[in-house]
N, C-alpha and C positions, 0 to 999 in steps of 0.2 A: 868218733862222733864230736867230741868237744873240740878236737883240732879243726874239724871242718867248720864248726860254729865260728871259731876265732878267726878263721881265714875268711869266712863269708861276711862277717860283720866287722872287719878291721876299720879302724877310725880313718876317715878320708883326710888327705893332705891338702885339700883345696880350701880349708876353712879360711885362711888368711885372704885368699882371693875373693871369697864371698864377702869378707868384711869390706874390702875395697869397693866392691860393687855397691854394697849397701851405703857406704859413705858417700860415693859419688851420686848415688840415686838421690839421697836426701840432700846433698848439696844442691842439686838442680831443683829440688822442691823449695828450698829456702830462697834460691835465686828467683823462682817463679812467684814466690810469696808477695813481692812488691806488686806484681801484675794482679794477682788474685785480690789483694786488698786495696786496690785502686778503684777508679771509677767503674771497673767492670762489675763491682758489687752493687752499684746503684741500679738495681733492677726496678721495673715498674711496680709500684706498691711497696717497695722496700727501700726507703731512703737511707742515705749513708748514715752510719752511726759514728759517734764521737769516741766509742769505746776502742781502746787499742786493740790491734789485730790479735795480739798474743793472749788476751784475756778470754777465758772460757769456763766451762764446767768441769772441774777436776775431781776425779774419783781414783781411788787406788787401794791396793791391799798388799800388805807383806806378811807372809806366814813362815815362821821359822819352826823347824821340826828337828828334834834329836831322836834318833832311834838307836836302840841297843837290842842285840839279839844273841843268844847263846844256846848251844846244843852239843851234847856229847863232847865237852871239852873245847869245842870251837866257839869263837864269839866274834861279833861285828859291831862296830859303832859308826854310824853315819850322821852327818849334819846336812840338812836341806834348807834352802831358802827359795821360797816361791814369791814372785813379784808380779803385780798386775797394776797397770797404770793407764788412764785414758784422760784426755783433755778435749772436750767436745765444744762445738760452736765457736771455734777460733775464726778470726778473719771475718767478722761480721756474719757469723753462723755459716761459714762455707768450708771450713776444714775441721777434721777430726784427727786426733792422734791417738795411737794405741801401741802398748808395749806389754808383752808377757814373757817370762823366762824363768829358768830355774838354775840355781847355783848349788853345787853339792860338794862335800868334802868327805872322803873316806878316812876316818880317824884311826884306822888300823894300818895303814900302808900295806895293803895286800900285795902280794907278788902278782906278776903279770900273767900267771898260770890259773886258769879256771879250776884246775884239778887240786889245787893246794888247799882250798878252803871251801867248805860247802855253802858259805854265804857269798861267795865271790859271784859277781854278774858281769854282764857286758858293760854296765855303767862304771864298773871299777877300772876298767881298760880304757875308758875314753876321757874326753875333757871334763873339767869340773864346772862347766857351765853349758847350758842349752838355751839358745835364743829361739823362742816359740814364734812370736810374732813381733813385728816392728814396722808399722806402716803409717802413712798419712793418706787421708781420705779427703778429696776435693769434691764438692757437690753444690748443686743449687739449694735454695732454702727448702723447696718442696721435696728434695731428694729424689726427683725423677731421673736425673743423670748424675752419675758419679763416677770418679776415677780413684782407685786404691793402688798405691804403689809402695813396694817394700816386701818384707818377709810376711807371708800370709797363707791361710788355708783357703782353698776354693771348694766351698761347701757343695756346689752342684756337681763336682767331678770327684766324688768319693773323698772329699777333704785332702785333695792333692795339695802338698806343701811345697811352695815355691818362693824364690826370690825374683819378684817381677811385678807384673801389674795386671789389673782386670778393670775393664770398663763395662758399667751396667747402666742400661737405659730402659726406662718405663717398666721395671719389673713388676709394679703393682697395678699396671694398667691393663687394658684389654689385650695387647700385645707388646712384648717387649723381649729383652734378651741381654746377653753379655758376651764378651770375648776375654781371653786370658792368655798369657804367655810368660814364661820365665824359666829360670834354672831350678831344677828339683833340689829339695833339702833332704839330706840324709845324715844322721848321726852315726851310723855304724857301718855304712858301705860307701865306697867311693863312686861318686856320680859326677866326676869332673867332665865338663863339656857336654853333659846331657842337657836336653831341653824338653819342655812339655808345653803344649798350648791346645786351644780349642775354643769352642763356642757353645752357648746354650740359648735356646729359644724357648719362651714361654707364652702360652695363649690361654684365654678364657673364653672358649667358643660358645658356652651356654652357662646358665646360672648355676653358681656354686661349683664350678668345674675349674680345675687348673691342670694343664697338660704342659709337659716340659720335655724337650728333646735335647740331648747333650752329646757332643762329640769331643773326645779327647785323644790327642796323639802324643806318645811319649817316645822320645829318641834316645837310645843308649848308644853313646858315642864309642865306647870301648869295644862293643861287640858289633857295632854298626847294625843295629836292629831296631825295629819300631813295633810298638803295640798301638793299635787303633781300637778304641772302645766307643760303642754307641749305646745309649740308654734312653728309654722311653719311660716317663713317670706320669701316670694319670691319677689325679686325686679328685674324689667326688664327695661333697657333703650333701646328704639327702635332706636332713633336718637338723635341728640343734643337738640331737642325740646319736645319730648314725652317720658314719662316714666310711669311705673305702679308699684303698690305694692299690693300683695295679702297676707293676713294673716289669720291663722286659729289657734285657741287655744282650749285646753281642761283642765278643772279643776276637779280633783277627778273622773275621768272617766265619766264626763258629759261635754256636749258641752257648751263652754263658749262664743266664739265669732268668727264670720268670716267677712272679710272685703274686699273690693276691691276699690282702689283708683287710679285714673288717673290724671296725672299732665302734663300741656302743658305750656311751656314758650318759646316765640319766641325768636330767636337769636338776633333780633333787640332790645328786651326788652321793646316793646311797647304793647304787648298783651300776656296775659296768662290766665290760668283758672284751676280749680279743680273740680272734681267730686268724691264724695265718698259715699259708702253704707255700713252700718255695721248691722249686725244681732247679737243681744245678746241673749243667751239662759238663762236657769234657773239654770246654775251651781252655787253652793253656797260654799264659803270657810268656814273653821273651825277655822282658825287662824287670828290673828290681821293683818297679811300681806295681805290676800285675802278678808277679810270682816271686815274692820276697823269700819264701822258704821252699821253693821247688827243689833246689839242689840238696836240701836237707831231709825233707820229709817225702819227696816223691810226688807224683801227680795224684789227683783225686778222681776217682771214678764217679760217674753220674749218680746223684742220689736225691731223694726227696726228704724235706724237713717240714715238720708240722708243729705248730704250737697253738695251745688254747689255754687261756687263763680268764679268771673272773675275780671280781671283788664284790663284797656285799656287806652292808651294815645290817646284821640280823637284828640287833638292838642298838639303841644309840650309843651304847658303850662296847658293843661287841662287833668285831670286824674279822671276816674270813676271806682268805685269798687262796684258792687252789690253783695249780698250774700243771700242765701236762705237755711234754715235748717228746719228739721221736725222730729218729733218723734212720732211713731205710735206703741201703745201697742198691743200685740197680743190678749189679752182678753178684754172683756167689763167691767170687774169688776175692776174699776179704784179707786185709792186712792191717797193720797198725793204724793207718790213716783212713782206711775204708772198712768202717765197722758199723753195724747196726746197733742202736741202743734205744731205750726208753727211759724217760725221767719224769718222776712224780714229785710234787712239791706242794706243801700246804703250810700257810702261816695263819695263825689265830692271834688276835691282839685284843687287849681289853684296856679300856681307859675310863674308869669310873668317874674321874674328874680331871682337871687340868694339872693336878699335882702328881697323881700316881699313873703309871701305865705298865703293862707287862705284855710279853708276846712269847709264844712258842712256835717254833718252825721245824719241820721235818722233811726230809728229801730221801728218794730211793732212786738209784741208777741201776738198771739192768743191761749190762753189755753182753752182746752175743759172744759166746765162747766160755761162759761160765763166771766171768767177773762181775762183781757187783759192789755197791756202796750204799750204806744206811747211815744217816746222821739226824740227830735231833739236837736242838739247842733251845735255850730259854734266856730271857732277859727281864730284868726288873729295874725300873727307872723312877726317880723322884726328882721333882723340879721345884725349886723355891722361886716362884714368880719367874722373872727373866734375869735374876741375878746369878743363880747357880744351879747345877743339877749334878746328880750322881747316879751311876747305873752299875749293875753287877750281873754276871751271867756265867752259864756253864754249857758245855756241849759234849756230846758222846757221838763217836763215829766208828763204824765197823766196815772193814774192807774184806773182800775175797778176791784174789787175784792169782793168776799163774806167773811164775818166773822161770826164765830159761837160763841154766847154769851150766857150768862145766864146758865153757867155750872160750876160745881165744879170738881176739880180733886184731887185725892189722890194717893200716891205712897206706894204699900204694897208689900215688899219682891221682889222688882224689877218690879213689875207689875203695870201699869197705869190704874186707874179706873175713868171713868167719869160719872157724873149723872147730871140731869137737863132736861129742855125742848129743849135745843140745838136751840134756836132762830137764825135766819139767818139774817144778815144785810148787805146790799149792800153799798160799799164806793167807792167814785170817787174823790179822792184828785188830786189837781194840785200841781206841785213843780217847783220852779225856782231856778237856781243856777248861780253864777257869779264867775270867778276866774281871777287873774293876777299873772303871773310868769316871772321870769327872771333868766338868767344865765350869769356869767361873768368868762371868762377864764383868770386868772391872768397871767399864763404862761403855759408852757407845763406840769407843775407839779400840780399846784393848780387851783381849780375851785370852784366857789360859786354859789349855786342855791337857790332859795326861791320861794314859791308858797302860795298864800292866796285865800281862798274860802269861800263863804257865801251862804247859802240857806234858802229859805222860802217856805211855802206851804199854801194852802187855809184851812187847818185843823185848824191852829192857827192864820192865817192871820197876822203873824209877822215873823220877821227874827229870826229863831229858831236854826240855826246852823252855826258854824264858824269853820274854820280849818286854821291852819299856819304850813307850812313845811320849815325848813331851812336846807340846806345840804352844807358841805364842803368835797371836794374830793381831795385826794393827790394820785398822780401816781408816781411809782417809777420804772425806767428802767435802768439797768446797764449791 
């Protein structure tokens, strides 16, 4: 199975080509900047400004994290750097720039085999940097019409990640829409020469209603297949407290999903709730965008998912939030990915003043076939104004699950073959964890956080897990 994962998520070789496309795209933007910042900006009611085109409102954040983990003689050290930067209202309030990315460094120099270290992950086998977003957005001052070009997420298309562009027009008016097109982005699989595009139409046919129809087509060049996805999203607000959302989608001319969600939030903010029902069909995608784990996990049978949660301030200092979720498979032929379960969750929080707060949370999972999970945790926090805070907590978990042992497995041409008597073993370990965390805001720009945790379980009867996280955050606003 691990070999399949490595093959499925091998790092693509087209990263250099994508960089060239981005450089070319932004070169064209800079070339067009002279046009955007010329007399075209002198719209009615908005006279030309003497402010240079490159001056705007700058904001950004740099978050550096060091993480250390150890368990059963294995250990892992990683360094992460998260960067966010934006510069808005450039070119006389007609251009925005946005960048976000992550740099990482594995300090252990792990081997390229996932089996050699329990802390190894796909990220250890890929590049040391991830460019999430890098785009320029040109728009009129009222932001009725805008074009965004570069690396970006298409929110209306299930956050499709592309190097390309999208044109949006009158999204906040009675009727509007957008079109988008580009090359998909993938950090773990090759999507060379793939493309994705589509459109979205939005309307407000009556008061407090918003209806959106979206179409997406994804083309996989290597397999020469396409996925075509339609989605209808209807949102209705009945008053200040009650709203609903209805969604229906189709994938490759097969029913994918239908859902109905109801939200209630009191104007006083002391009570609210949510109820949602989703029915998933047997639609299957042919591309990495709509079936990313199909080759590993297999297909999903139709099932129904329900969720209900509420929150209430019983007293000004007492907060209670229960939640219930359940999954019901349509057929009786269950397997690892087609399983019924119910999940119960309850959180109780108290905050007698702005200095002290405490919370207790418990959850229980009941999985068909006899597996179950129970966990309870608690946390106590102290805040000293906005300068610093410290918190400590503990948790207990209990598992009941079955294990299949005494078998051998081989991988042959992508197929997995098992042999042996398949003996069944029931296991019920207990686990205990403890943590201590703190945060210190040096000023409005710098903040330091740290968290340490250790874990022990009845399987080894000793402390077999440690983790340490240290974080420095720098915020920039100009």
